[in-house]
N, C-alpha and C positions, 0 to 999 in steps of 0.2 A: 497422561493417565486415562483421560476421557477417550482419547483416540484408540488406545490399546484395548480398553474394555469394550468399546463399541465395535471394534474390529472382531473381537472374540465372540461377542454375543449378538451382534447385529445392531443396525442403526435404529431399529424400532425401540431399543432400550437405551437410547442416548441420554434421556433425562434421568434414568436410574443411574447411569454412569456418572453424570454430573453430581447427583446427590451423594453417591458413594465417595467421590473425590472430596466434596465439601465436608462430609462427615470425617474423612481422614484428616483433613487439615484442622478441623475443629478439635479432634482428639489430640492432634499434635500440639496445638496451642495449650490445651489443658494439661497434658502429660508432661511436656517439656518445661512448663512453668513450675511444676511440682518437683520433677526429678532431674531437671537440667537437660540440655540438648544431647542427644546420643552421639557417639563417635562418627556415625555415618547417617546424617539426617535423611538423605535421599533414599538410601536403602530402607530405612525405617518406614518412610512414607509408602514406598512400593510394597513392602511386606504387609503393612496394615491394610492398604487398599486392596491387595489381592485377597486377604483373608475376608474382608468385608464383602467383596464381590462374590466369592464362592459361597459364603454364608447366606447372602441375600437370595441368590438364585436357588440354592438347595432348600432353604427355609420355605420359600414360596412355591416350591414344586414346579417352578418354571423350568428349571434345569432339566428335570427328567421328562416332563410332559410336553414341553414346547421347544426348548433349545436343542436337546439331543435329536428329536425327530427332524428338526429343521437342518441340523448339521448332516444327518444321515441322507437327507434329500438334497443336500448341497444348496440349500436356500440361503445359507449364511456363509460368508467367506470366513474360513478358519485359517489359523496359522499351521505351519507344517507340524505333523504328528499331534495335532490338537493340543499343542503346548500353550500355556498361558503364563507369560512372564513379562517383566518390564526390562528386558535386556535392551541394550543400546540399539541393536538392529531391529528389534520388535517395535521400539518407539519410532525409529526413523521410517520404517515401512508403514506403520499405522498412521503416522502423520501425513505421509504422502498420499495414502489411500483416502484419508479423511479430507485432504485438500481437494482431491478430484471429486469426492462425493458432494461436498458443500458447494462446489462450483458447477454443479449440474445445471444445465440451461433452464430447467423448470423452476429454479429458485431465482427470485429477483436479485439484481446486483447489490442493492443496499443490504438485503438480508444475508447475502453471501459474505459480504465484508463483516457484518455483525457476527455471523457464525465463526468466521476465521478468527476474529478478535477474541471471541469468547472461548472457543474450544481449542484452537491451535496456539493462540498467543497468551491465553490465561488472563485476559482483561476482565475486570468486574463490570457489572451493569452500569454503575455510576461513571466509570471511565469511558465506556462506550457511548453513553448518553452525552457526556461532555465533548467527546470527539465529534459527534454528529450534531452538536448544539441542539440536543433534543432533551427529552425527559425519560425517567426510568420506565414509566408506564408504556410509552410508545415503543421503546427498545424491547421491553419484555414481550409485548404483543408481536412485534416484528420477528423476534427469535422464535416465539411459539409457533407462528404460522410457517416459518421456515422448517422447523422440526417436524411439523405435520406433513409438509411436502416430502421430507425424507421418508416418512412412513408410507403415505398414500401413493407416492410414485414408485415405491419399492426400490429406492436407490440403494445400491450396494457399495460397500467399502472395498473397492478393487480398482486396479488400474484398468483403463479401457483397453480393448484389443489393440494390437499394434497398428492395425489399419485405421483406427479411429483416434489414436492418441494425439496426432498432430492437430486435428481440429479441436479436440477437447483441451489441449494444452493452450490454445489461443485464449480460451475463456479463463483458464487458471492464471496465465500471465496478465491478462487484463485486470483481474481481481487483485493480484499482487500490486500492480501499478496503481490502481485506485486506492488501495490501502496505504501505499507510500505517499500518494498525493494528499490523502486525508491528514497525514502528519506534516508534510512539507509545506502545503498551502493552507493549513488549518487556520481557522479564525478563532480557535480557542486560545486563551491567554496562558494556558498551562504548557510551558516550554518543555517540561519533563515528559509530559504525555505526548507532545508533538514528536519529540525525538524518539521515544519508545515505539511509536507507530512506524516510523521510518526504519528503525533497527529491526523490528519484527518482519516488515516487508522484505528487507534484505535477507534475513535469516531464511524465510520461506523460499525466496528465489535461489539462494545458495543450496538449499535442500534438493532442489530439482537437478542440480548438477551432479548429484551422487548417483544418478541412474542414467544409463545410456539412452533410454527411450525418451527422456525429458531433457537431457543435456544437449540441447540443440543450439545452433548459432543465435536464434532469436532470444533464447533464454539468457545466453551470455550477454547479448546486447542490452536486455532489460537490466541485468545486474550492473553492467557498466554505466548505464544511464543513472541508476539509483546511487551508485558510488560517487559519480561526479557531482550530482546534486547534493548528496549528503555531506560531501567534503566542505561545502560552504555553509553548513548549518549554523555553526557557532558565530559566523561573521554576519549573519542576516538579521540578528536581533540584539539590541542593547539590553541592559539589565532592566530598564523601565519598559520593556516590551516594544519599544520603538523599532519599526522595520528599517533596516539599513539597505538602501538601494545598492544594486550591484556596483555601480560606478564609485560608490563611496565606501565599499567594504575594505577592511584591512586584510590584505592578501596574506599577512603573517598568521591570521587566524584560520586560514584554510587548512584542512587536514590533508597533508601531502601523502600520508599512507593510503588514504581512501582514493586519492587521485591516481596513485600508482596501481592500486587494485583495479580501478576503473580502466586504466590503460591495458592491464593484463586481460581483462574480460573483453574489452573492445577488440583486442587482437584475436582472441579466440572466436569472436563473433564473425570474423571475416572468412572463416572456413565455410564452404558451401556456396550455393548459387542464389539463395533468397536474400533480398534486401527488404526488411520489414520496417515499419515506422519506428520500432525501437532502435534499429541500426542508425537511422537518420537522426533521431532525437539524441541518441548517445553521442554521436559525432558533434552535434550542435553543443551539447553540454560540455564536451571535451574542449571545444574552442573557448567556452566561457571560463574554463580553468586556466586560461592564459589571460592575465589581467591587462596587459598592454594593448592599447587600441592601435591597430594597424589596418591599412587598407586590405591586406591579405586576409586578416582574420574575418572582417565583415563580409568580404566577397565570398569566402568559403561558407560562412553562415547563411548568407543570402541564397547561395546555390543549393545548400542543403534544404532550406525552407521551400524553395521552388520544387524540389523533388518530393518533399513531404506532402505538399499540397496536392501533388498528382496522385498519390496513393492513399492519402488519409485527410481529406479536406475537413476543416472545422473553422469556425469563426476565430477561435483563439490562435490557431496556427496562422491564419491569414493576417491577424493583427501583429503577431510576432514577426512575420515575414516583412510587414510594412516597416516595423522598427529597424530591422536589419537593412532594408532598402535605404532608410534615412541615414543610418550610420555609414553605409557604403557609398551612396550617391547624393546625399544632401536632402534638406528639408523640402525644397520645392518639388523635386521628383517624387518624394514619398507622399506629399500632400495630395497629389493627383490620385494615387492609389488609395489613400486613406479615406478620401471623401466618397469613394465608391462603396466602401464597406457598410456604412450606415448602421452601425451596431448601437442603436439608440438606447438600449437598456444595459449597456456594458460600461462601467465607469472607467475601465482600462482604455477603452476606445477614446473617451474624451480626455483622459490623461495624455494619450499619445498626440491627439490633435493639439492640445495645449503646448506640448513640447515642440511640435512642428511649427507652431505659429509664434513661439516666444520671441524669435529674432526677426519675424516678418511683420506681425501685427499684434501688438501687446493686448489690444482690446479683445481680439478674437481669442487670444491665448487665455486671458482672464475669464472670458465667457465659457470656454470649454472646460477649464479647470473648475469653475463653479458648478457646471453640470456633473462633473466627476465627483465633486464633493457631495452633491445632493444624492447621488446614487451609491456612494461608498457605504458599506455596511458596518464597519468597525471604527471605533474612536481612533485607533492607530492609523488606519488608512486616511481618515479625515484630517488628522493632524499633519500627515505628510503632504497632503494636497494643499492645506492651508499655508504651509511653509512655502510651497511653490508660488502660490498667489501673492504672498507677501513679498517674495523676491522680485516681482514685477514692479513693485512700488518703490524699490530702492534706487 
């Protein structure tokens, strides 16, 4: 609803749109408690939100004095025939345009994720603060600055021109991937919130496939990547929030429907000439959906990491590539590469070193796992590392 109202009246009124939607839900709470839920709650919300929106702008004379001249001057993107409704197509179009608006390069990545969670995904400030391991005041300030950018940079709710959409799409895909990662690799103990973040990222990715200009191979590759990762979500954590390592996960808990969906989008991503980092990461994630350890599996994963390092180097990719090298060619070969990385502030690096040394030099294994333990940020991570250290003493 915020996206539709902002599309109709302009992003300079985004906070008014949020207030109107909040008032609508408040009225729903009060009215439905007294009179019961209406036969079509969604239609009720849309009708009340539309009435409140029209009343607000007309009451404040913004509609006649500011909005209409702006529309006439084509300063505000409007819907066809100046229509204002909450039809399914209006909502889809508005959400897509809002996604591109908040992913404008002038807005910082963290603020883009926050805006996406708030405006497109409907998360509350408390939930966003918990997702970022932050506080409400910090999140409110971040969102306020981002909304100011929308106004001062005169960012419009519209799809970029065809010639620019590929470059802008890269930023949109990046933000969706970061949003998914906030859920999948989150340090919050709220499992429902973690899963909701992943689901919303997938929803936004799938929304891009409804439009020819954004339904590109790399879009499908990112969706495949998220599907493969999300398929193991329920197997990654026990009820006490203990993280279950990949090798110890119960394959029966993997979501086969999501794996199948991932394979579908991976096949679609093969159309075209471009090989993006999402293509390579999706293929790596696909191999991780095959539980059995085989030389073929890890040789494929190692080769994919080699390609990924060529187009998108990062310390984490180099670290993961070293683990694949260990699984494919053994600990001694991997140790040579691992020692070169020197990721002194990364607890995963010392976790890997401990793993590589455990059958070669238990003292060095214990020393590296102790460093990993000291650097780990969450009790769950520390518990897992402590279990590894204890296993050396048996």
